Backbone as a printed PyTorch tensor [residue, N CA C, xyz], in Angstrom:
tensor([[[ 36.4550, -32.4010,   2.4660],
         [ 35.4440, -31.7410,   2.4930],
         [ 35.4570, -30.5050,   3.5180]],

        [[ 34.8470, -29.3890,   3.3930],
         [ 34.9740, -28.2110,   4.2370],
         [ 33.3810, -27.9020,   4.4440]],

        [[ 33.1400, -27.1750,   5.4590],
         [ 31.9310, -26.5060,   5.6970],
         [ 32.2360, -25.1750,   6.0870]],

        [[ 31.0240, -24.5260,   5.5950],
         [ 31.1020, -23.0940,   5.7360],
         [ 29.4780, -22.6170,   6.3720]],

        [[ 29.4790, -21.9890,   6.9760],
         [ 28.6210, -21.6680,   8.3500],
         [ 28.0530, -20.3140,   7.2750]],

        [[ 26.8560, -20.0180,   7.2210],
         [ 26.3090, -18.6570,   6.4660],
         [ 25.3890, -18.0240,   7.5670]],

        [[ 25.8360, -16.7600,   8.0960],
         [ 24.9430, -16.5640,   9.1730],
         [ 24.2850, -15.1930,   8.5280]],

        [[ 22.8200, -14.6930,   9.1300],
         [ 22.2820, -13.4180,   8.9320],
         [ 22.2800, -12.4570,  10.1880]],

        [[ 22.6520, -11.3820,  10.1470],
         [ 22.3880, -10.3350,  11.3060],
         [ 21.0400,  -9.8320,  11.1650]],

        [[ 20.2740, -10.1190,  12.3790],
         [ 18.8980,  -9.2960,  12.2020],
         [ 19.0530,  -8.7560,  13.5290]],

        [[ 18.7150,  -7.5420,  13.7600],
         [ 18.4190,  -6.6130,  14.6800],
         [ 16.8160,  -6.8740,  15.0630]],

        [[ 16.8700,  -7.0930,  16.3120],
         [ 15.1660,  -7.3730,  16.9900],
         [ 14.8100,  -5.9810,  17.6810]],

        [[ 13.8760,  -5.5900,  17.5220],
         [ 13.3070,  -4.3970,  18.0000],
         [ 12.2070,  -3.7980,  18.4120]],

        [[ 11.8240,  -3.3220,  19.3070],
         [ 10.3780,  -2.9990,  19.1820],
         [  9.8340,  -1.6810,  18.4450]],

        [[  8.5740,  -1.4860,  18.2210],
         [  7.9430,  -0.2220,  17.5490],
         [  8.7120,   1.3500,  18.0310]],

        [[  8.5970,   1.1570,  19.1100],
         [  9.0720,   2.6370,  19.5650],
         [ 10.4650,   2.7830,  19.3620]],

        [[ 11.1950,   1.9230,  18.9460],
         [ 12.9030,   2.1260,  18.6910],
         [ 13.2170,   2.4870,  17.2130]],

        [[ 12.1610,   2.3320,  16.5320],
         [ 12.2820,   3.0130,  15.0080],
         [ 12.1810,   4.2920,  15.0750]],

        [[ 12.8960,   4.7250,  13.8090],
         [ 12.6130,   6.0980,  13.6640],
         [ 11.5300,   6.5160,  12.6670]],

        [[ 11.1260,   7.8480,  12.6370],
         [  9.8230,   7.9400,  11.9140],
         [  9.6000,   7.5280,  10.7410]],

        [[ 10.3430,   7.6460,   9.9100],
         [ 10.2620,   7.1130,   8.4960],
         [ 10.2180,   5.4200,   8.4610]],

        [[ 10.9280,   4.5540,   9.4450],
         [ 10.1950,   3.2780,   9.5540],
         [  9.0520,   3.2510,   9.7890]],

        [[  8.5540,   3.9390,  11.2080],
         [  7.2840,   3.6280,  11.7490],
         [  5.9660,   4.0550,  10.6690]],

        [[  6.3480,   5.0820,   9.8340],
         [  5.6900,   5.4340,   8.6700],
         [  5.3040,   4.5060,   7.7990]],

        [[  6.5700,   3.4220,   7.4500],
         [  6.6170,   2.2900,   6.2640],
         [  5.9150,   1.2780,   7.0880]],

        [[  6.0990,   0.8440,   8.5930],
         [  5.4550,  -0.4190,   9.1820],
         [  3.9990,   0.0490,   9.1250]],

        [[  3.4180,   1.1770,   9.6010],
         [  1.9660,   1.6250,   9.7240],
         [  1.4790,   1.3980,   8.2880]],

        [[  1.9520,   1.4050,   7.4890],
         [  1.7070,   1.5850,   5.9790],
         [  1.2900,  -0.0020,   5.6090]],

        [[  2.3490,  -0.6040,   6.2960],
         [  2.3400,  -2.0790,   5.6270],
         [  1.2570,  -3.3560,   6.7380]],

        [[  1.2030,  -2.3040,   7.7780],
         [ -0.1040,  -2.6520,   8.4150],
         [ -1.4290,  -2.3700,   7.9430]],

        [[ -1.7620,  -1.2260,   7.5190],
         [ -2.4060,  -0.8880,   6.7280],
         [ -3.0050,  -1.3160,   5.4150]],

        [[ -1.8880,  -1.8340,   4.7870],
         [ -2.3300,  -2.6160,   3.3600],
         [ -2.7750,  -4.0530,   3.7740]],

        [[ -2.6460,  -4.5700,   4.6990],
         [ -3.1570,  -6.0650,   5.3040],
         [ -4.7540,  -5.7760,   4.7930]],

        [[ -5.2500,  -4.7140,   5.0670],
         [ -6.7610,  -4.2170,   5.1630],
         [ -7.3040,  -4.4710,   3.4400]],

        [[ -6.2820,  -4.4130,   2.6510],
         [ -6.5260,  -4.6800,   1.0680],
         [ -6.4240,  -6.0880,   0.6430]],

        [[ -6.2480,  -6.7450,   1.4000],
         [ -5.8510,  -8.0750,   1.0750],
         [ -6.9640,  -8.9710,   0.5660]],

        [[ -6.8960,  -9.8280,  -0.4810],
         [ -8.0930, -10.4650,  -1.1700],
         [ -7.7650, -12.1610,  -0.4300]],

        [[ -8.0590, -12.6250,   0.3300],
         [ -8.2220, -13.8180,   1.0950],
         [ -9.2860, -14.9640,   1.3030]],

        [[ -9.9200, -15.0720,   0.3560],
         [-11.1200, -15.9650,   0.8140],
         [-10.6650, -17.4180,   1.1450]],

        [[ -9.5480, -18.0160,   0.7490],
         [ -8.7850, -19.3070,   0.9820],
         [ -8.5400, -19.1970,   2.0800]],

        [[ -6.9960, -18.4610,   2.3960],
         [ -6.0790, -18.7690,   3.4340],
         [ -6.6710, -17.9120,   4.8470]],

        [[ -7.2680, -17.0010,   4.4940],
         [ -7.3590, -15.8060,   5.3080],
         [ -6.4010, -15.7010,   5.9800]],

        [[ -5.0500, -15.3120,   5.3570],
         [ -3.9330, -14.8150,   5.7610],
         [ -3.5010, -13.7870,   5.1780]],

        [[ -3.7200, -12.5060,   5.5310],
         [ -3.8810, -11.5360,   5.0800],
         [ -2.2470, -10.3910,   5.2550]],

        [[ -1.8110, -10.7280,   4.2050],
         [ -0.5780, -10.1140,   4.1900],
         [ -0.0440,  -8.6620,   3.4630]],

        [[  0.3130,  -7.6450,   4.2570],
         [  0.7890,  -6.2410,   3.5830],
         [  1.8030,  -6.0010,   3.9860]],

        [[  2.6450,  -5.5560,   2.4360],
         [  3.6760,  -4.7420,   2.5350],
         [  3.8090,  -3.2100,   2.0810]],

        [[  5.1210,  -2.6320,   2.4200],
         [  4.7550,  -1.2650,   2.0260],
         [  6.4670,  -1.0350,   1.6710]],

        [[  6.6760,  -0.4350,   0.6060],
         [  7.9830,   0.0660,   0.0220],
         [  8.3320,   1.4070,   0.1340]],

        [[  9.3750,   1.7410,   0.7630],
         [  9.9800,   3.2180,   0.2900],
         [ 10.6900,   3.3880,  -0.4600]],

        [[ 10.6000,   3.8460,  -1.5160],
         [ 11.2920,   4.0510,  -2.7150],
         [ 12.4210,   5.2240,  -2.7280]],

        [[ 13.7050,   5.2210,  -3.4550],
         [ 14.7640,   6.2390,  -3.4120],
         [ 14.4770,   7.6870,  -3.4780]],

        [[ 13.0600,   7.9210,  -3.9730],
         [ 12.7410,   9.2930,  -4.5730],
         [ 11.7740,   9.4960,  -3.3190]],

        [[ 11.3110,   8.8570,  -2.2080],
         [ 10.8770,   9.3470,  -1.0270],
         [  9.2670,   8.7290,  -1.3550]],

        [[  8.8350,   8.2390,  -2.5620],
         [  7.6980,   7.5960,  -2.6200],
         [  7.3860,   6.5020,  -1.4650]],

        [[  6.2600,   6.4300,  -0.9460],
         [  5.6840,   5.0790,  -0.3780],
         [  4.5630,   4.4030,  -1.1090]],

        [[  4.8420,   3.0500,  -1.1840],
         [  3.8930,   2.1980,  -2.0000],
         [  3.5090,   1.0490,  -1.0930]],

        [[  2.1780,   0.5880,  -1.2400],
         [  1.7390,  -0.4360,  -0.6120],
         [  1.4770,  -1.8710,  -1.2470]],

        [[  1.3030,  -2.6650,  -0.9800],
         [  0.9310,  -4.0720,  -1.6570],
         [  0.0540,  -4.7910,  -0.7660]],

        [[ -0.7920,  -5.9470,  -1.3280],
         [ -1.4650,  -6.7140,  -0.4700],
         [ -1.6950,  -8.0100,  -1.3050]],

        [[ -1.4460,  -8.9540,  -0.6380],
         [ -1.6910, -10.3090,  -0.9580],
         [ -3.0280, -10.4240,  -1.6580]],

        [[ -3.2890, -10.9760,  -2.8890],
         [ -4.6170, -11.4520,  -3.9460],
         [ -4.6480, -12.5880,  -4.1260]],

        [[ -5.7430, -13.2990,  -3.6460],
         [ -5.5890, -15.1190,  -4.0150],
         [ -6.9630, -15.3340,  -5.0760]],

        [[ -6.9540, -16.4710,  -5.5410],
         [ -8.3730, -16.6280,  -6.4690],
         [ -8.2700, -18.2610,  -5.8650]],

        [[ -9.3200, -18.5920,  -6.7820],
         [ -9.9330, -20.0400,  -6.5920],
         [ -8.5590, -20.9520,  -7.0260]],

        [[ -8.0800, -20.8000,  -8.4540],
         [ -7.0040, -21.4140,  -9.1980],
         [ -5.5270, -21.3470,  -8.2290]],

        [[ -5.5010, -20.7200,  -7.3850],
         [ -4.1210, -20.8240,  -6.4780],
         [ -3.2090, -19.7970,  -7.2180]],

        [[ -3.4490, -19.1950,  -8.2350],
         [ -2.5480, -18.2250,  -8.8640],
         [ -2.4830, -16.5980,  -8.5050]],

        [[ -2.7930, -16.5650,  -7.2030],
         [ -2.4400, -15.4060,  -6.6480],
         [ -1.4170, -14.4530,  -6.8140]],

        [[ -1.1640, -13.1970,  -5.8880],
         [  0.1620, -12.8710,  -5.7730],
         [  0.2540, -12.2800,  -4.5740]],

        [[  1.4760, -12.6290,  -4.0160],
         [  1.8950, -12.0410,  -2.3950],
         [  1.8210, -10.2810,  -2.6920]],

        [[  1.6350, -10.4630,  -1.2900],
         [  2.0130,  -8.4190,  -0.9310],
         [  3.1840,  -7.9430,  -1.5000]],

        [[  4.1890,  -8.9350,  -1.2540],
         [  5.3250,  -8.1840,  -1.5480],
         [  5.5650,  -7.8070,  -3.2640]],

        [[  5.6080,  -8.9790,  -3.8330],
         [  5.3720,  -8.5930,  -5.4770],
         [  4.7420,  -7.7690,  -6.2740]],

        [[  3.1030,  -7.6650,  -5.2630],
         [  2.1650,  -6.5880,  -5.8210],
         [  2.6310,  -5.3410,  -5.4330]],

        [[  3.2360,  -5.3110,  -4.4130],
         [  4.0590,  -3.8960,  -4.2370],
         [  5.4520,  -3.2000,  -5.1730]],

        [[  6.1880,  -4.4920,  -5.1560],
         [  7.4830,  -3.8140,  -5.9830],
         [  7.1020,  -4.0400,  -7.3420]],

        [[  6.0080,  -4.9220,  -8.0520],
         [  5.6740,  -4.4480,  -9.3340],
         [  4.9530,  -3.4690,  -9.5440]],

        [[  4.1460,  -3.2040,  -8.7890],
         [  3.6250,  -1.6220,  -8.7790],
         [  4.6370,  -0.5910,  -9.0500]],

        [[  5.9230,  -0.8040,  -8.1620],
         [  6.6190,   0.3070,  -8.1390],
         [  7.4050,   0.2750,  -9.5400]],

        [[  7.7150,  -1.0050,  -9.7850],
         [  8.2930,  -1.1760, -11.3740],
         [  7.6230,  -0.5910, -12.2780]],

        [[  6.3010,  -0.7050, -12.1730],
         [  5.3090,  -0.0810, -13.4510],
         [  5.1670,   1.1730, -13.3620]],

        [[  4.7850,   1.5940, -12.0940],
         [  4.7130,   3.3680, -12.1560],
         [  5.7590,   4.1180, -11.6180]],

        [[  7.1730,   3.6750, -11.3910],
         [  8.1810,   4.3690, -11.1600],
         [  9.6490,   3.6150, -11.7510]],

        [[  9.6740,   3.3060, -12.9550],
         [ 10.5870,   2.5590, -13.4570],
         [ 12.1080,   3.4870, -13.3270]],

        [[ 12.7660,   2.4320, -12.9310],
         [ 14.1250,   3.1620, -12.6690],
         [ 14.4350,   3.5770, -11.3430]],

        [[ 13.8240,   3.4670, -10.5910],
         [ 13.7180,   4.0060,  -9.0770],
         [ 13.7730,   2.9220,  -8.1500]],

        [[ 14.8500,   3.0620,  -7.4500],
         [ 14.9510,   2.1000,  -6.5890],
         [ 14.3550,   1.7000,  -5.2990]],

        [[ 14.3150,   0.7150,  -4.6350],
         [ 13.3610,   0.6400,  -3.3250],
         [ 14.3410,   0.5870,  -2.3250]],

        [[ 14.3280,   1.6430,  -1.2330],
         [ 15.3860,   1.7840,  -0.4690],
         [ 15.0820,   0.9310,   0.8920]],

        [[ 13.7060,   0.4550,   0.9440],
         [ 13.2060,  -0.4020,   2.1700],
         [ 12.0920,  -1.3230,   2.0200]],

        [[ 11.5950,  -2.2530,   2.4820],
         [ 10.6110,  -2.8480,   2.6020],
         [  9.9690,  -3.3040,   3.6990]],

        [[  8.6500,  -3.3380,   3.7200],
         [  8.1620,  -3.5580,   5.0490],
         [  7.1610,  -4.7020,   5.1240]],

        [[  6.9090,  -5.7330,   5.8280],
         [  6.1660,  -6.7630,   5.7030],
         [  5.4810,  -7.0670,   7.1700]],

        [[  4.2290,  -7.2670,   7.0140],
         [  3.5650,  -7.8660,   8.1450],
         [  2.4250,  -8.8210,   7.7680]],

        [[  1.6690,  -9.5850,   8.6240],
         [  0.5610, -10.7060,   8.2730],
         [ -0.4370, -10.1840,   9.5150]],

        [[ -1.8660, -10.3990,   8.9240],
         [ -3.0800, -10.3800,  10.1760],
         [ -3.5460, -11.9550,   9.7250]],

        [[ -4.3680, -12.5100,  10.7630],
         [ -4.7490, -13.6770,  10.8770],
         [ -5.5290, -13.8860,  12.0340]],

        [[ -6.7790, -14.2880,  12.0650],
         [ -7.6680, -14.6900,  13.3440],
         [ -7.7330, -13.2760,  13.8810]],

        [[ -8.0890, -12.0960,  13.3640],
         [ -8.1100, -10.7140,  14.5420],
         [ -6.9720, -10.0960,  14.9440]],

        [[ -5.8930, -10.5540,  14.6510],
         [ -4.8540, -10.0920,  15.0030],
         [ -3.3140, -10.3990,  14.2470]],

        [[ -2.9020,  -9.3440,  14.4940],
         [ -1.0060,  -9.3320,  13.5850],
         [ -0.4860, -10.6320,  14.2280]],

        [[  0.3150, -11.1900,  13.3840],
         [  0.9160, -12.6290,  13.6350],
         [  1.8960, -12.1710,  14.8710]],

        [[  2.3230, -12.9840,  15.4260],
         [  2.7870, -12.7590,  16.7300],
         [  4.2470, -12.6880,  16.3400]],

        [[  5.0010, -13.5580,  15.5130],
         [  6.1780, -13.2020,  15.0920],
         [  6.3590, -12.6080,  13.9680]],

        [[  7.4820, -11.9980,  13.4090],
         [  7.5800, -11.4360,  11.9490],
         [  7.8390, -12.7870,  10.8050]],

        [[  6.9650, -12.2330,   9.9920],
         [  6.6610, -12.8760,   8.6700],
         [  7.7760, -12.8510,   7.7700]],

        [[  8.4210, -14.1000,   7.2650],
         [  9.3610, -13.3290,   6.2520],
         [  8.6770, -13.8600,   4.6580]],

        [[  9.1810, -13.2090,   3.7470],
         [  8.5840, -13.3730,   2.5130],
         [  8.8440, -14.5680,   1.9780]],

        [[  8.3720, -15.0390,   1.0500],
         [  8.3570, -16.4610,   0.4760],
         [  9.9020, -16.5030,  -0.4340]],

        [[  9.7950, -17.5190,  -0.9310],
         [ 11.0870, -17.6950,  -1.9600],
         [ 10.8880, -16.8980,  -3.0460]],

        [[  9.6330, -17.0380,  -3.8250],
         [  9.3190, -16.3380,  -5.2620],
         [  9.4760, -14.6980,  -4.3380]],

        [[  9.0280, -14.3320,  -3.5850],
         [  9.2710, -13.0000,  -3.4070],
         [ 10.5950, -12.6290,  -3.1630]],

        [[ 11.7560, -13.4420,  -2.1870],
         [ 12.9780, -12.9970,  -2.0130],
         [ 13.5880, -13.1400,  -3.0730]],

        [[ 13.2460, -13.8000,  -4.1360],
         [ 14.0250, -13.6690,  -5.6720],
         [ 13.7740, -12.5380,  -6.2680]],

        [[ 12.3920, -11.9880,  -6.3460],
         [ 11.9520, -10.9780,  -7.1910],
         [ 12.1950,  -9.5050,  -6.2880]],

        [[ 12.0410,  -9.3200,  -4.9920],
         [ 12.8260,  -8.3660,  -4.3330],
         [ 14.3740,  -8.3630,  -4.5590]],

        [[ 15.0630,  -9.3510,  -4.6530],
         [ 16.5250,  -9.3100,  -4.6550],
         [ 16.7540,  -9.0560,  -5.9810]],

        [[ 16.0220,  -9.2240,  -7.2280],
         [ 16.4390,  -8.4400,  -8.4080],
         [ 16.2660,  -6.9290,  -8.4820]],

        [[ 15.4540,  -6.1600,  -8.0020],
         [ 15.3070,  -4.9160,  -7.5640],
         [ 16.1250,  -4.3290,  -6.7630]],

        [[ 16.7930,  -5.1280,  -5.7860],
         [ 17.7190,  -4.7610,  -4.9530],
         [ 19.0950,  -4.5960,  -6.1150]],

        [[ 19.3460,  -5.6910,  -6.7940],
         [ 20.6150,  -5.4640,  -7.7880],
         [ 20.2310,  -4.2230,  -8.5740]],

        [[ 18.9420,  -4.2440,  -9.1130],
         [ 18.5170,  -2.8510, -10.2650],
         [ 18.8870,  -2.0580,  -9.4140]],

        [[ 18.3900,  -1.5970,  -8.0880],
         [ 19.1510,  -0.5960,  -7.8420],
         [ 20.2700,  -0.2200,  -7.3790]],

        [[ 21.3070,  -0.8850,  -7.2290],
         [ 22.5690,  -0.8790,  -7.0600],
         [ 23.1240,  -0.8460,  -5.6100]],

        [[ 22.1500,  -0.9310,  -4.6000],
         [ 22.5900,  -0.5780,  -3.3780],
         [ 21.3480,  -1.5090,  -2.4990]],

        [[ 21.7500,  -1.9220,  -1.3970],
         [ 20.9100,  -2.6690,  -0.2180],
         [ 19.6140,  -2.3900,  -0.0760]],

        [[ 18.4580,  -3.3440,  -0.0010],
         [ 17.2690,  -3.1190,   0.2770],
         [ 17.1680,  -3.3060,   1.8230]],

        [[ 16.7310,  -2.3280,   2.7640],
         [ 16.3620,  -2.9780,   4.0770],
         [ 15.1560,  -3.3810,   3.9070]],

        [[ 15.0740,  -4.6560,   5.1590],
         [ 13.6740,  -5.2550,   5.2780],
         [ 13.3620,  -5.0980,   6.8420]],

        [[ 12.2470,  -4.8520,   6.7320],
         [ 11.6660,  -4.5530,   8.1210],
         [ 10.4590,  -5.7000,   8.1420]],

        [[ 10.6720,  -6.7210,   9.0970],
         [  9.2360,  -7.9610,   9.2140],
         [  8.8120,  -7.4310,  10.2430]],

        [[  7.4810,  -7.2790,  10.3370],
         [  6.6250,  -6.8080,  11.6420],
         [  5.7710,  -8.0360,  12.3890]],

        [[  5.9990,  -8.0620,  13.4890],
         [  5.1530,  -8.8510,  14.1770],
         [  4.4420,  -8.2870,  15.0690]],

        [[  3.8760,  -8.8040,  16.0680],
         [  2.3910,  -8.1070,  17.0100],
         [  3.6800,  -7.2490,  17.9470]],

        [[  4.3500,  -7.9490,  18.5060],
         [  5.1860,  -7.2070,  19.3940],
         [  7.0090,  -6.8560,  18.9560]],

        [[  7.1050,  -7.8300,  18.0930],
         [  8.7060,  -7.8130,  17.9980],
         [  8.8430,  -7.3980,  16.6250]],

        [[  9.9130,  -6.8450,  16.1310],
         [ 10.3210,  -6.2230,  14.5530],
         [ 11.8910,  -6.7550,  14.5510]],

        [[ 11.6140,  -7.3730,  13.3760],
         [ 13.1110,  -7.9450,  13.1380],
         [ 13.7200,  -6.9290,  11.5760]],

        [[ 14.9470,  -6.2660,  11.8080],
         [ 15.4130,  -5.5320,  10.7510],
         [ 16.6940,  -6.1220,  10.0690]],

        [[ 16.7260,  -6.2350,   8.5260],
         [ 17.7660,  -6.9890,   7.8160],
         [ 18.3950,  -5.9050,   7.2480]],

        [[ 19.6200,  -5.9940,   6.9810],
         [ 20.4480,  -4.7140,   6.0590],
         [ 20.1710,  -4.9990,   4.6150]],

        [[ 19.5070,  -6.1350,   4.4060],
         [ 19.3050,  -6.5200,   2.9410],
         [ 18.6620,  -7.1610,   2.6370]],

        [[ 17.7800,  -7.2490,   1.6610],
         [ 17.2850,  -8.6500,   0.9520],
         [ 17.8010,  -9.8020,   0.6550]],

        [[ 18.9330,  -9.5700,   0.1390],
         [ 19.9120, -10.6800,   0.1760],
         [ 20.5380, -11.7680,   1.1930]],

        [[ 20.3060, -11.0790,   2.1850],
         [ 20.4000, -11.5380,   3.6320],
         [ 19.3010, -12.6470,   3.7560]],

        [[ 18.3130, -12.3560,   3.2600],
         [ 16.9360, -13.4620,   3.5130],
         [ 17.1810, -14.7600,   2.4450]],

        [[ 18.2600, -14.6770,   1.2850],
         [ 18.5830, -15.8320,   0.5770],
         [ 19.9600, -15.8900,   0.0240]],

        [[ 20.5070, -16.2620,   1.0650],
         [ 22.1830, -16.1360,   1.0390],
         [ 22.7020, -16.8490,   0.2160]],

        [[ 22.2040, -17.9300,  -0.4230],
         [ 22.8160, -18.7520,  -1.4300],
         [ 21.9390, -18.4220,  -3.0090]],

        [[ 21.5810, -16.9790,  -2.9700],
         [ 20.8210, -16.5270,  -4.1510],
         [ 22.0300, -16.6840,  -5.6730]],

        [[ 21.2980, -16.4280,  -6.7230],
         [ 22.1360, -15.8770,  -7.9890],
         [ 21.8510, -14.5780,  -8.1540]],

        [[ 22.4810, -13.6090,  -8.4850],
         [ 22.7040, -12.4590,  -8.9080],
         [ 22.8790, -12.1880,  -9.9950]],

        [[ 23.5850, -12.8130, -11.0730],
         [ 24.0650, -12.8320, -12.0430],
         [ 23.0420, -12.8680, -13.2800]],

        [[ 22.5910, -11.9650, -13.6630],
         [ 21.5660, -12.1240, -14.8050],
         [ 21.9420, -11.9650, -16.2590]]])
């Protein structure tokens, strides 16, 4: 038997350490939480994408009584795919708001969203930077693949 260690490099930043492009994306993700429809979980998630053509798109989670809603990340990337087919996603920023404030620790995408975003990353042919936003701390990862290390990408 052999063992293999899988590590993920994460930069830990404060908002004031971001460049202006990243600040704009973080601000849009925070704004997107206001568009959430969460009458059951009361956990408002916002996502913002920066496309390769410079367009920024936001998405917010949407719930329903059958618990067949959609997460903010897929809301945003499916919007991008529908309205900008063939345009890659350069960056994604994600945050959550609950109980009157943004979450203290950065919030990572669920497994379904990780796989969906990974497929958009593969289609783009380049890494999609990930910015996870907490109230006081921001995590930056080089690629969505780093959030799903044992992924399958051969479609």
